[in-house]
C-alpha positions in Angstrom: 171.8 62.4 90.2 170.9 59.6 87.7 173.1 61.2 85.1 175.9 61.6 87.5 175.5 58.0 88.7 175.6 56.7 85.1 179.0 58.2 84.7 180.2 56.5 87.8 178.4 53.1 87.6 174.8 52.5 86.5 172.6 52.1 89.7 169.1 52.6 90.8 168.4 55.4 93.3 165.8 56.2 95.9 165.3 59.8 97.0 163.1 61.4 99.7 159.8 62.9 98.6 161.4 66.4 98.9 163.3 65.7 95.6 166.9 65.1 94.7 169.8 67.2 96.0 173.3 66.5 94.6 176.6 68.3 94.7 180.2 67.1 94.2 182.7 66.4 91.6 183.9 63.6 89.2 187.5 63.2 88.0 189.5 60.6 86.0 193.1 60.0 86.8 194.3 57.3 84.4 192.2 54.2 85.0 191.0 55.5 88.3 187.6 57.3 88.4 187.0 59.5 91.4 183.7 60.7 92.6 183.1 62.9 95.6 179.3 63.2 95.9 177.1 64.4 98.7 173.4 63.8 98.0 170.1 63.2 99.9 169.7 59.9 98.0 168.9 57.3 100.7 169.5 54.1 98.8 171.8 53.2 96.0 171.4 49.8 94.4 173.1 47.9 91.6 170.4 45.4 90.8 171.1 41.9 89.4 170.0 43.2 86.0 172.4 46.1 86.0 175.2 43.8 87.3 174.9 42.0 84.0 175.5 45.1 81.9 178.5 45.8 79.6 180.5 47.7 82.1 184.0 46.2 82.4 184.2 44.4 85.8 185.2 47.0 88.3 186.0 47.4 92.0 184.7 50.4 94.0 186.5 51.6 97.0 184.3 53.7 99.3 185.6 56.1 101.9 182.9 57.2 104.3 183.0 61.0 104.8 180.4 61.5 107.6 177.6 59.7 109.3 177.2 56.0 108.8 176.2 53.8 105.8 175.2 50.2 105.4 176.8 48.3 102.6 175.4 45.0 101.5 177.0 42.5 99.0 177.6 38.8 98.7 175.4 38.1 101.7 177.5 40.4 104.0 176.6 43.6 105.6 179.0 46.3 106.8 178.3 49.5 108.7 180.9 52.1 107.7 181.6 55.2 109.7 183.7 58.3 109.0 187.2 57.3 107.8 186.2 53.7 107.2 187.1 52.0 103.9 184.8 49.4 102.2 184.9 47.8 98.8 182.2 46.4 96.5 182.3 45.1 93.0 180.2 45.8 89.9 179.8 42.2 89.0 177.1 41.3 91.5 174.2 43.1 93.3 175.1 45.6 96.0 173.1 48.1 98.1 174.2 51.2 99.9 171.7 52.6 102.5 172.0 55.8 104.5 168.9 57.5 105.8 170.8 60.8 106.0 172.0 60.7 102.4 174.9 59.4 100.4 178.2 60.7 101.8 181.1 58.8 100.4 184.2 59.4 98.3 184.3 56.6 95.7 187.2 55.3 93.6 186.4 53.0 90.7 189.0 50.9 88.9 189.0 48.0 86.5 189.3 44.7 88.3 192.0 43.5 85.9 194.2 46.4 87.1 194.0 45.2 90.6 195.8 42.0 89.7 194.2 40.0 92.5 192.2 36.7 92.0 188.4 37.3 91.8 187.9 34.7 94.7 190.1 36.9 96.8 188.2 40.1 96.0 184.9 38.4 96.8 186.1 37.6 100.3 186.5 41.3 101.1 183.4 43.0 99.6 181.0 44.6 102.1 183.7 44.4 104.8 185.2 47.2 106.7 188.9 47.2 105.8 190.7 46.7 109.0 190.1 50.0 110.8 193.2 50.6 113.0 195.4 48.6 110.6 198.3 50.9 109.7 198.1 50.2 105.9 194.3 50.8 105.9 194.5 53.9 108.0 197.2 55.3 105.8 195.1 54.5 102.7 192.1 56.3 104.2 194.2 59.5 104.7 195.7 59.3 101.2 192.4 58.7 99.4 190.7 61.5 101.4 193.4 63.9 100.1 193.1 62.5 96.6 189.4 63.1 96.6 189.9 66.6 97.9 192.4 67.7 95.3 192.3 65.3 92.3 193.5 67.9 89.8 196.5 68.8 92.0 197.5 65.1 92.0 196.9 64.8 88.3 199.5 67.4 87.7 202.1 64.7 88.5 200.8 62.7 85.5 197.9 60.2 85.4 200.0 57.0 85.5 202.2 58.5 88.3 199.1 58.7 90.5 196.6 56.0 89.3 199.0 53.1 89.4 200.4 53.7 92.9 196.8 54.3 94.1 195.7 51.0 92.8 198.7 49.3 94.3 197.8 50.8 97.6 194.2 49.4 97.3 195.8 46.0 96.5 198.0 46.3 99.5 195.1 47.0 101.8 193.1 44.1 100.5 196.0 41.6 100.5 197.3 42.5 104.0 193.7 42.5 105.3 193.1 38.9 104.1 196.8 37.8 104.5 196.5 36.6 100.9 199.6 34.6 99.9 202.7 36.0 101.6 204.2 36.7 98.2 201.2 38.9 97.1 201.3 40.7 100.4 205.1 41.3 100.2 204.8 42.5 96.6 202.0 45.0 97.5 203.9 46.4 100.5 207.1 46.7 98.5 205.3 48.5 95.6 203.7 51.0 97.9 206.5 51.5 100.4 207.6 54.9 99.0 204.0 56.2 99.0 203.4 54.9 102.5 206.6 56.5 103.8 205.7 59.9 102.3 202.1 59.7 103.6 203.4 58.9 107.1 205.8 61.9 106.9 203.0 64.1 105.7 200.8 63.1 108.6 203.6 63.9 111.1 204.9 67.2 109.6 203.9 69.0 112.7 206.2 66.9 114.9 209.4 68.9 115.3 211.2 65.7 116.4 210.3 63.8 113.3 213.4 61.8 112.2 214.6 59.2 109.7 215.0 56.7 112.6 211.3 57.3 113.6 210.1 56.9 110.0 212.1 53.8 109.4 211.0 52.2 112.6 207.3 52.8 111.7 207.8 50.9 108.5 210.0 48.1 110.0 213.0 49.0 107.8 216.5 50.3 108.3 217.4 53.9 108.0 219.7 53.0 105.1 216.8 51.2 103.3 214.6 54.2 103.9 217.1 56.5 102.2 217.5 54.1 99.3 213.8 53.8 98.7 213.4 57.6 98.6 216.5 58.1 96.5 215.0 55.7 93.9 212.3 58.3 93.5 214.8 61.2 93.4 213.6 62.3 96.9 215.9 63.8 99.6 214.1 63.3 102.9 215.2 66.5 104.6 214.5 68.7 101.6 211.1 67.0 101.1 210.0 67.5 104.7 211.2 71.1 104.7 209.4 71.9 101.4 206.1 70.4 102.6 206.3 72.2 105.9 206.9 75.5 104.1 204.0 74.8 101.7 201.7 74.1 104.7 202.8 77.4 106.4 202.3 79.3 103.1 198.8 77.9 102.6 197.8 78.7 106.2 199.3 82.2 106.1 197.4 82.8 102.8 194.1 82.2 104.4 192.2 85.0 106.2 191.9 83.0 109.4 195.6 83.3 110.0 195.3 87.1 110.6 194.6 86.4 114.3 197.4 83.9 114.7 201.1 84.9 115.0 203.5 83.8 112.3 205.6 82.1 114.9 202.6 80.0 116.0 201.9 78.9 112.4 205.6 77.9 112.0 205.5 75.9 115.3 202.3 74.2 114.2 204.2 72.8 111.2 207.3 71.7 112.9 209.6 74.7 112.8 211.1 75.4 116.2 212.9 78.7 115.4 210.9 81.6 113.9 214.1 83.3 112.6 215.3 80.3 110.6 211.7 79.7 109.4 211.6 83.2 108.1 214.9 82.8 106.2 213.8 79.4 104.7 210.5 80.9 103.6 212.1 83.9 101.9 214.6 81.6 100.2 211.8 79.4 98.9 209.3 82.0 97.8 211.1 85.3 97.6 209.0 86.9 100.2 209.0 87.0 104.0 206.1 85.2 105.7 204.7 88.6 106.7 205.0 90.0 103.2 203.3 86.9 101.8 200.4 87.1 104.3 199.8 90.7 103.5 200.0 90.1 99.7 197.6 87.1 99.9 195.2 89.0 102.1 195.1 92.0 99.7 194.7 89.7 96.7 191.5 88.0 98.1 189.1 87.0 96.7 191.4 86.4 93.8 192.3 82.8 93.2 195.1 81.5 95.5 196.9 80.1 92.4 197.2 83.6 91.0 198.9 84.9 94.1 201.1 82.0 95.1 204.6 83.2 95.7 207.2 82.0 93.3 210.9 81.5 93.5 212.7 84.6 92.3 
């Protein structure tokens, strides 16, 4: 764990007498370093001595996975629970305490990339980032997905992922503190497309999902919604349909779906009519849903990527 921690950020660690247990992954996407570590370490401390090391000043965003942890920095203490976001910086002493072990996704980025004044950042360290706030809640969902599949996100290109991710962190912090209205507006504008797509992804199972609903949730007009997506080359209807089909494909490719009807899977992901779902699935992947499920089941335990249906 000491070797792993050194790659994330140099810290001092306390383990129970039973000895260290560590599992997880590290990944870099551009300037963003992602760690998803589960360990029985009960205390993580960046001491005053370590805070004076040569590491470029960095901000860590922590996303609590399970249980609860205590985060201490700048004279503040925050108890974070599953789904909570918290930030702490490398430039001063901080302590993370969890008697059940370390259970956070962590995202480290250079402070200079955040483009926020240091005095602003200091105000938000060791503070739960507005649980229940729509931007913070969306960020928690996004970063959980990013930690779960960093390589899939990296396929889009490091800058295409790392920069919007840092903009989203900036948006959470600036809206949380109501930093200057200009900074808040810039952050919300820069992350609008990402926030729209994450909202849609979270509501894929709603068969009534509409452009009007999505626009209202983001306090914009339907016309502006389409313009924002068009700037990224995205057609809303096609994007929703493609993500719903991907979700059905993934679920049908897992063994657990054998006891669930194809129609039930389709309904779970927003398709009202099983026949039209079947036609769309075949048009997208060249196989019927039933053929794909049988193919994927017979291919197990081969890697899913080897048996993913392709367009003909």
